[in-house]
C-alpha positions in Angstrom: 8.5 5.6 -62.4 12.3 5.2 -62.0 13.8 2.3 -60.0 15.1 4.8 -57.4 11.7 6.3 -56.9 10.1 2.8 -56.6 12.6 1.9 -53.9 11.9 5.0 -52.0 8.2 4.4 -52.2 8.6 0.8 -51.1 10.9 1.8 -48.2 8.4 4.4 -47.0 5.7 1.8 -47.1 7.8 -0.6 -45.1 8.6 2.0 -42.5 4.9 2.9 -42.3 3.9 -0.7 -41.8 6.7 -1.2 -39.2 5.6 1.9 -37.3 2.0 0.9 -37.3 3.0 -2.6 -36.1 5.0 -1.1 -33.2 2.2 1.2 -32.2 -0.3 -1.7 -32.3 2.0 -3.9 -30.2 2.4 -1.1 -27.7 -1.3 -0.6 -27.5 -2.1 -4.3 -27.1 0.7 -4.6 -24.5 -0.6 -1.6 -22.6 -4.1 -3.0 -22.6 -3.0 -6.4 -21.5 -0.8 -5.3 -18.7 -2.4 -3.5 -15.8 -0.9 -0.3 -14.5 1.5 -0.8 -11.6 1.6 1.1 -8.2 4.6 3.5 -8.3 5.3 2.7 -4.7 5.5 -1.1 -4.7 5.0 -2.1 -8.4 1.8 -4.1 -7.6 -1.0 -4.1 -10.2 -3.5 -1.3 -9.9 -7.1 -1.1 -11.1 -6.7 2.4 -12.3 -3.8 4.5 -13.6 -2.5 7.5 -11.7 -2.7 6.5 -8.1 -1.3 4.3 -5.4 -2.4 1.0 -4.0 -4.2 1.1 -0.6 -1.1 -0.2 1.3 1.2 2.5 -0.2 -1.5 5.2 0.2 -1.7 4.4 3.9 2.0 5.0 4.3 1.7 8.6 3.2 1.1 11.2 5.9 -0.7 14.1 4.4 -0.3 17.5 6.1 -3.6 19.1 7.1 -4.4 21.7 9.7 -3.6 22.4 12.5 -0.2 23.5 11.4 2.1 26.6 11.8 0.7 29.2 9.5 4.3 30.4 8.5 6.2 27.1 8.1 3.4 24.6 7.6 4.7 22.3 10.3 1.9 20.2 11.8 0.8 20.7 15.4 -0.1 18.0 17.8 -3.4 19.7 18.6 -5.4 22.6 17.3 -4.4 25.8 19.2 -6.8 28.0 17.1 -6.1 30.0 13.9 -3.0 32.0 13.2 -0.6 30.6 15.8 3.1 30.1 14.8 5.6 27.4 15.7 8.7 28.2 17.9 10.9 27.8 14.8 8.9 30.5 12.9 9.2 33.0 15.7 12.8 32.3 16.7 14.2 32.0 13.1 11.7 33.4 10.6 12.6 32.6 7.0 13.0 35.1 4.1 10.1 33.5 2.4 6.5 34.2 3.6 4.8 30.8 4.0 5.7 27.2 3.3 3.2 24.4 2.5 3.8 20.7 1.8 1.4 18.0 0.7 2.9 15.2 2.8 5.4 14.6 5.6 8.7 13.2 4.3 8.8 9.5 5.2 9.7 6.1 3.5 6.9 6.2 0.9 7.3 9.9 0.1 11.1 9.2 -0.3 10.3 6.3 -2.7 8.1 8.5 -4.9 10.6 11.4 -4.9 13.5 9.1 -5.7 11.5 7.4 -8.5 10.6 10.8 -10.1 14.1 12.4 -9.5 16.4 9.5 -10.4 14.2 6.9 -12.0 13.0 8.9 -15.0 9.4 8.3 -13.7 8.0 11.6 -15.1 4.5 10.0 -15.1 4.6 10.6 -11.3 4.7 14.4 -11.6 1.0 14.8 -12.3 0.0 12.8 -9.3 2.4 14.5 -6.9 1.6 17.9 -8.5 -2.2 17.4 -7.9 -1.5 16.8 -4.2 0.7 19.9 -4.1 -1.9 22.0 -5.8 -4.4 21.0 -3.1 -2.0 21.8 -0.3 -1.0 25.1 -1.7 -4.3 26.6 -2.7 -4.0 29.6 -0.4 -0.5 30.3 -1.8 -1.4 30.1 -5.4 -4.7 32.0 -5.1 -2.8 35.3 -4.7 0.3 34.5 -6.8 1.4 35.8 -10.1 3.7 32.9 -11.1 5.4 29.7 -10.1 9.2 29.5 -10.0 10.7 26.0 -9.9 14.0 25.6 -8.0 16.5 25.4 -10.9 19.2 22.8 -11.5 22.7 23.7 -12.5 23.1 23.0 -16.2 25.6 20.1 -15.5 23.1 18.3 -13.3 20.2 19.1 -15.7 22.2 17.6 -18.5 22.9 14.5 -16.5 19.4 14.1 -15.2 17.7 15.3 -18.5 14.8 17.0 -16.7 14.1 19.2 -13.7 11.7 17.5 -11.3 10.7 20.8 -9.7 9.7 22.2 -13.1 7.7 19.0 -13.9 5.8 19.4 -10.6 5.3 23.2 -11.2 3.8 22.4 -14.6 1.0 20.4 -13.0 0.4 22.9 -10.2 0.3 25.7 -12.8 -2.3 23.9 -14.9 -4.5 23.3 -11.9 -4.0 26.8 -10.4 -4.1 28.7 -13.7 -0.6 30.2 -13.1 2.3 30.5 -15.5 5.6 28.8 -14.7 8.5 31.2 -14.9 11.4 29.0 -15.8 13.7 31.8 -16.8 13.6 34.1 -13.7 16.0 32.1 -11.4 19.3 30.6 -12.3 21.6 28.2 -10.4 25.0 29.7 -11.0 27.0 27.4 -8.7 27.2 23.7 -9.0 26.8 22.6 -5.4 27.3 19.1 -4.0 24.3 17.1 -3.0 22.7 18.3 0.3 22.1 14.7 1.5 24.0 14.1 4.8 24.9 17.7 5.5 24.0 19.5 8.7 21.7 22.5 8.7 24.6 25.0 8.8 26.5 23.0 6.1 23.4 23.0 3.9 23.1 26.8 4.2 26.8 27.3 3.4 26.5 24.9 0.5 23.9 26.9 -1.3 25.1 30.4 -0.4 25.5 32.4 -3.6 24.2 29.5 -5.7 21.2 31.3 -7.1 20.6 34.6 -8.9 18.0 36.4 -11.0 19.6 37.2 -14.4 19.4 41.0 -15.2 17.1 40.4 -18.2 14.6 38.6 -15.9 14.3 41.3 -13.3 11.2 42.9 -15.0 9.5 39.5 -14.6 10.2 39.5 -10.9 9.8 43.1 -9.7 6.6 43.6 -7.7 5.3 40.1 -8.3 4.1 37.5 -5.8 5.9 34.3 -6.5 5.6 30.7 -5.4 8.8 28.8 -5.3 8.3 25.1 -6.2 10.5 22.1 -5.1 10.2 18.4 -4.4 11.4 18.3 -0.7 11.9 20.9 2.0 14.5 19.6 4.5 16.3 22.4 6.4 14.9 25.1 4.2 18.4 26.2 3.1 17.7 25.9 -0.6 14.3 27.6 -0.4 15.9 30.4 1.7 18.7 31.0 -0.8 16.2 31.1 -3.7 13.8 33.4 -1.9 16.5 35.8 -1.0 17.7 36.0 -4.6 14.1 36.7 -5.8 13.5 39.3 -3.1 16.7 41.0 -3.8 15.6 41.3 -7.4 12.4 43.1 -6.3 9.8 40.3 -5.8 6.9 41.5 -3.6 6.6 38.2 -1.8 7.9 34.6 -2.1 6.1 31.6 -0.7 7.2 28.0 -1.0 5.3 24.9 -2.1 6.8 21.4 -2.0 5.6 17.8 -2.3 7.1 16.6 1.0 8.7 18.3 4.0 10.8 16.9 6.8 9.1 17.0 10.1 11.3 15.9 13.0 8.4 15.6 15.4 4.9 16.9 15.7 5.3 20.4 17.1 3.6 22.0 20.0 2.3 25.6 19.3 3.4 28.4 21.5 
């Protein structure tokens, strides 16, 4: 064997040993260090959950709530009743469902997923969303994540809505249609804007590409996002999908802003 071949063989062996050592170290380190709570970074007994204190700070949304918007009611008025908001200003989308009310702990989890590269949170949040949105996904053809503009996607490296949709899709047995909705306008962040400013900010920001129309026409779609605040983004996305021929668009999010517990009318 030539000296060059010997060197290559030796170098491959060294790399293999180094890789094995790194993997062994990572395994030992992972076994030695307990998983941490994503809310407070305290040690957990099991991976994939929250500690009891952080869990208690989440407010899960269950019935009674407005059948259209998913806003919780203060008491049970009976099935099928709507909130004042749903009657006075009905959205373009059909129904909205959220796993939890948006509060400090929900904000911590969303921020960690969105800006902290904590992709391991997506399966946990997605499981809660799948449970909250069973009645939406049961009759749906596909999930559509709210898209990011390519500049923001490049800076953030992943779309948190797509990550959540992937988990919901696996649980519900639905495909995730990444290509049917595009964000064509780079809009400023919605944080701090009023309701009317949010609506103006996303006006014309979304469209269905012509080549994706056959994937939209006549289909029942569930739009997936992390947070529902004023509903402006969901409204803009739903209108774009409906203009392209979607039969119905519902909305499923991890958390929604609830200003106060509503009274039914």
